[in-house]
N, C-alpha and C positions, 0 to 999 in steps of 0.2 A: 504494499498497498504504500503508495505516495503523494506528496503534492507540495507544493509551489506557494509563495505571496511576493508579491512585491512591496522593499521597503527601498529607505536610503543612505546613504554615509556622507558625513559632513568633510570635506576639505576647504578649510578656510569656507570661501563665500561660494565654493566650488557643491552643487549636490549630484553627488555622484547613485544611478541606481545599484539598487544590489536585489540577488535573489538567495530566497531564504526558501530551499526544498530540505522539507523531511522525509525519510524512509521510515514504514513501519515494519521491521521483516522477523524472520523465528532469528533465533541467537541468542548470546551470553547475554544475557542482563547488561541494560545501560544507556546513556542520555547521552553523548559524548556531543561537543555544538568543534564545527571544526571550522576551519576560511579565517585565521588571523585573529582570531579574538580574545578583548582584555577582558582580564578582571571582569568587568560590567556586568557586561555581555556572557559567561560562562558561567555567573551566581545566577543567571534567568531561569534556570533548570527547574535552582529551586521555589522559584515565583512561581513558575507553569506550573509547577506539581503541586504544586500548595491552590495557589487559582481555580485549579481544574477541581481538586478534592471542596473545595468548598463551591461548589458546583453539582457537586455527589459524583462527580466522574472519575475512574480512575484509569490510569495508565493503563494500559496494556501489556502481560507478563513477556514481553519480548524486547529486541533492540533498538532502538529509537535513537536513529543518527539523524543529527541537525548539517547541513555545511551551509554556510556561508559565502555564496559566488558574484564575485572573481574569490576567488582562496587564496589572491597576493596583495588585498587592500585589505589594509589596519581598519578591523572594525570596534569604534569604542563608543559608550552612551548605555545606558537603560530601556535608549528604544527599540531596541529591540525585544523583548518580550512579544506586546502584540502579534508580531508578528509569525513568530514562534508561536505560537498558541495558538496562534488561527489552523497557520499550517500543518499540525499538530490534530486540531481538528477534522480536516478537512480529510485526512487522512484517515484519519478516524471512523469518518462518516458520520460525524456530530450531525453538521453544514456541507450544504455542496460545493465541491469544486466552481462550477461557475459561479456560484454568488461571488467569489473572489476576484473571480477573471476583470480587470480594468481597473483594479483599488491597486493602491498603493497607501500600507500599513502603518504605521510606528507608536507607542503609545507605551508606558508603565506600566506593571501589573503591582496593586497590595498582594499580601494572601488571603486578603478576602475578596476578591475578585474584583473591587475594583477600579479605576484607571485610572492614573496619577498623570500627571501635566511632563511635558518634557523638552527642554528646548529645540528650538528648527524645525518648529510648524509650518512657519510661514515660508520660511525658503522652499519647504519639501512639497509644501499645497503649489507656489509658483512653480516648481517642476515636475508636479503634475500633470498643471493645467499646458505647460509646452508640449505634455509628450503625451494629450488626451485621453489622464488617465483621470478618476476621482481619487478621494483618499483616506483612510480612516484615520479620526485619532482621538484622545481623550476629550470629553465633556470641555471640561477646562481649559481648552486647546482651539473650539470650535469656535469661537471667536475672532481670534487668529488667524485661521486658516482662511475663514470664509473674508478677508481680504484680497485674496487671489483670484477671484471675482464673479460673478455669477453662474456663468458656465461650466463649472467646476465639481461633479456631486462632492457633498462630502457629511460623511456618517461620524456624529461625533459624541458617543459611546461614553456614559458616565460607569455602566461594568460590564462584564464582559457574560452575564446572562441578557442584559438589553440589547448587549451586540448581537448576540446568539440568535434571539426573537428576532430582531429584524432582517439578520438573513437570512432566515427560513422564513418570513414573512407574514411573522404573528405580532410582530410591530412594528408601528412604525415608530424612529428617530425622529421630530423636528431638524430640519436645517436651522444650524447658527445664524444669527444675524451679529454686521457687520458693526459694530459701539464703536462712535469714536469716541473719544476721552475727554471728561470733562478738562477747558482749559481755563478756566475763569479765574484760579489764583491769582493772584500780583502775586508782580516782580519787585523788590524793592525801589525806588521813586530818587531820579537823580535828583529831586530839590530838597535831599536830605542829609546835602554833600552842600557845605558851604564854603568859598572857595574856590580856590582849582579851576577858575577859570579857562584857563590854557589847558588844562587836560582834560576839563569839557568838553573841550574841541575838539580836541585830539579823540577823544572818544567817540567822536557821533564820525570826524573824518574813518575809523575805523570802521565802524559799525555800516556804515552810506558804501565799502568796498570793500567787506569779508579783509581786514590788512590784519596781517600780525604787528603788534603792538607791544612794546614794553617800557614800565617804571618805574623808573631810579629815583626812589626819597628816601627821608629817616622813617625811623617808626612815627605811627599815628598821621601819617601825612594823610592817607584814604583813599592807599593804591585799590586795599583790597575791598572796599568799597566802591569803587571807581567801575572794578572788573566785577561787580556784585553785578552791577547795573549794567553789562552789554546784555544780557541775554533779554532783558524790556526793550534796548533800539531797535532790535531787531526784529526786522517784516516774520508775521508765523512763516513755519513751512508751508510750502507748497505740494500739495498730493504728491506728486512723485519724489522729494525729497521726504516723506513722512517714509515711505514706505521702503526708501531706503534707507534709514535710520532704525524705522523698527525691525527689517530685517535683520540688521547686525542684533541688540537689543533681544531678538529671537534668538541667532544665535550663542548669545552669551546668557538663556535665561533668562532674561532679565524683565520681559513683560510679566506682569501679575495679572491682569486680565483681557489679556488681547488685544488692549486698544488701542487704537492707533490716535498719538496724539502728535498736534501742531507744532508744538511749543518745542524749541530749538534745545540742545542739551546745554549744561552746565556739568564740566566731571574736571573737578579740586585737587587730585591725588594729593597726598601728602609727598615734600620731599624725600622720606624715607623710598619712596618706590620702586620697587624691582625693575630688571629691562622687560621682563616678563609682562610685570603688573600695567606696566605704559606703552609698549608696543604691541603683547603680545605674544603666545609663546607656549610652551610650558610641555609637560613629557604631556596632557591633554591638550592640543594649543582652542585657545579658543581667542576673541580681538580679547585687542585688549583696549587701555583710556587711551588713545588716540585716533580709535575704530568707534569707539564708544563718544566719542566726542564726534563723531562724521557730521556734518553740514551743523553740525553747535558752536561749542565756544571749550577749549581745554585751558584751562585756569592753573598755572602753576607756579606758587607762589614761593617766597623766598630761593629764586631760581637757581645762585650759586651752590646749595644745601645738597641741591642731587647730583648723583653718582655723574665723574661727569662722561661714563661709555654711556649711562642712559641719556644725557645731553644728546650726544651725537647720535646716537639712533636716529632721534628728530630729523636729523637734517632730511633722509628720502623722502620719509611722508610727505616732510615742507613743500619739497621740491617739486612731486605727483601725485602728492592725494592719493597714495596706494600703501601697503607696508608687504613688505613679500618678507617671510619666516621661513628660515632654511637651520632644519636638521633632519639632524641621518634617518630619521624612520616620519622627514615629513615637510614639504615643502607648499606652505600657506598664502593666503593674497586673500588681506582684509580693506574694504576704502576706507579713509582716511583724510581724508578733505574735510579739516577744522583750521577753526578759527585758533591760535596761542596769543592769549593776554600771558605773559610776563610778568613779576613785582619783587624785584630786591633793593636792599637797601643800599648805599654809597661802598661803604667798607662796613666791616663786620662788624665794629662797634657800632655803627646803625648812625654817628654820629657824631664830630667835631674829637679826635683824640691827641696823642701825643706824637704819634708817627707818622700825623697829618698826611699826605698825599702818597705816601710811600704805602699805607694798608690797603688805601683807597683802590689802588696799582692793582694790590694784589689779590685783593679780594676779586674784581672786576677780573681778571685775567685769568682767573677758573673757568672765563665762559672764553669757547678759543674763535678765533674768529670767523671762519664757517657757518657757525652759524648763527651767529652772528647779523652775519650778512645778509640771511634769510628773512630777516626781520625790516617791518617796514618801517612801522613808524617807534620811534624811542626821543621822551621825552624825562625829563632831571619834574618831581613833584615837591614843590618845596614844604617847608615846612607849615602850617596855617597857623596864619596870628590871631591875637583873642580878638581882635577889633573887626576880623574874621568871624567868628566865633558868636560872637556878640550880636551882629546884625541878625534880619528876618531872614525864614527861610526864601530862597531865590525865587522868583516871579516863573520860573520859567521849569517845568519838570520833564518826565522820560516822555508823557506825551507828546509836545509840542514837539523835541528833538526826533522823536519816533516816527513823528511824522513825516522832519525833512528825511529823513531816512529810507523813508517806504517809496520819495518820490524818486528818490536817487536810483536806489533798486529798479526801481518802474522802467525808469530809460534806461537802465543795461540792461533789462531783461530783452527790453524791445531791441536795442539796436545789437546786441548779441544773436537775437534769432535773424534777425532780417540778414547779420551777416553771413549768417552760416546754411542760409539757403544762394547765398551768390561767393562762399567760399566753400564748398561743401567740402576741401581735405585737409579743412580747419576739425573736422568732426573726430574724436579722437577714434581708435578701433579700443574692442575689449578684446583682454588675453583668452587664451584660446582655453575651453571647459569651464570659463565663464557663464552663467544667465544672462545672456548677448543683451536683449533688453538693459538691463540692471544695471551689467557691467558699462555701456556705454552710455547712461545716465550718468552715474555715480563718476564721471571722466569729465561729462561733458562741464561747458567753461559758464558758470552764470551771475556769475559777479569781476570786476573789473580785478581784483587780488587773480584769480583761474586764468586768467590770459596772458599769454606769450607768443610769442615769432610771428606768424602771418597779423596773425588777427589783432595781438596787440601796436602791432606797427599801425593794424588799420584804424584801430579806435586811440590810439594816444601822440598820432603826431603832432606835436606844439609845433609853433610858430614859429616866425623867422628869429625874431630873439627870443625866446622860449627856447632854443635849440641853442642856440649860441651860450647862453647865461648857461643850460647846460653841461656842452663840450670844458666852458672857463672851468663851471664846478670841481670838474670831471679830472681834471689835470693836474689844482690844486689839491684834491683833496685825493685823489686818489683813488675814485668809486670803480671798484671790478665790475665784469660787464653785467653782473647779475644785480648789482643798484644801480646799474643804469637803470635795465630796466623796471626795475621796483619802483625808484623815482618816476618814473612816466605812469604806472598804475596810478602809483599815493597823486599825481598831476590832476587824471581823468576822473577819479571820483572828485578830488577839489571839483574842478571843473563842473560836474551833475549837481554839485551843491552849487553853485554859481548858479547856472543853467544855461552856461557857455558850451554852444557846442564843438569851438577848437580847444585846445591848451594853449594857455598863453606864458607870457613869462612871467606874472604874477604867483599861476600856478605852481609855475616849474620851484620858482625861488622859497612859498612854503612848503612843499614838498621837499626843498634838500635839508630846509630848517629840521626837519623832524627826523632826518639821519644821524646814526650813532658815531654821535664825538668823541675820540680815543679820552682813556682817563688821563689826567694832569699829570706831565712827569715827573722823576720823582726829584727832590730836590736833592743838591749837591750836598754830601753828611757834615 
């Protein structure tokens, strides 16, 4: 007696089909699971045995062999419980094999037969939609799977008993509904910050163009408060952006109720975070903080306190919008188009000390030049004076700034959409093996900070005076080619905020003022 059920394995953002094959035949009693199964998959035999016993079913006194094909693909996770149990029930004749045709199954079994939540249901549902199949998943993940579209058949069961009755036609499970998340929660308001008008201006520029930002200032100057208010200035996620961010969170198992949120994520890992926690990977590869901040904000407080190797690992995703983790037993890719906001003290002491400029130079020297070269905006945030604290709250809050940011983002979105039709070769191609539509989506430029090459030249060509100023500044300041392009991106954003179509000399000058200057030279002893 043989049966097979289709399920999936996850390799980064890749969804790989897996064929679960079960054979019941005479021989030595046993229940082996073969096909490069990890410990969690191997333990599924006990969960399956207990779940069937809870249903009043006993395993036949014969040898049960389970093969997970392809055999050379590593299988990880507890979501293989359900397909193994279904294939076993089909081989035993409890359910018809035809009822499982055209379905992809994944779910974890409890000892009493209930189905528990598993990560990755949304990517699995989209994969099922691409290959023209339906999906069987736990009821807790039904809302998540329903975002794959109305054309996908979704069977979301709370328990094995309900699922068996549904497959045998004795019960009909309702189709789960895609419910958006309640995003009514308020962000911290920019009006709470007194003083720091220059920092607020730069924060608006960063929000309007999606630029990376570094704030340097003494403790208590408001750097963390400013960073926490950035998500409130950003426009809500568009439908495709929200789907991308939700898919990454699904792979990480961070979708609580399966609802799709339009709020941009704000991730603020502690400076003791490891390399794997920040960029992803580990023994069982999972998305890191840079991927969980996809289409959102990654805030790194006390930037020089992070391990140097951890910070250097950010250089590639900051440039390409994706992170590739290569290990001996895994090679996975995750999207990582995030907006980095960092804060740091000018020196380890955080204020004027006896060592003076030498302390500042040594502390800021922990950050490499290539990393700082990828930061578009760098400002000094001075200490707030008592006179500023005594003033009433500013009249302009986050809503006023967010309106200007939304208008600038709308201009960028329309401009990029027109250019994609006239310059089709700028469209990024997905890597082999990825979900093609999704990969092409998260590779597509959506704001000024994402542009490069021909696209940047088409949107940010300055006027004659602006180009002359940028040329002189590049020669005197020793700007790299990357710094040249990032200055043009910031200038394009400044022009969008001003409602100007051309990039003028004034915009180039302001963009240059936000480039990081080297710390003061060490004084002679």
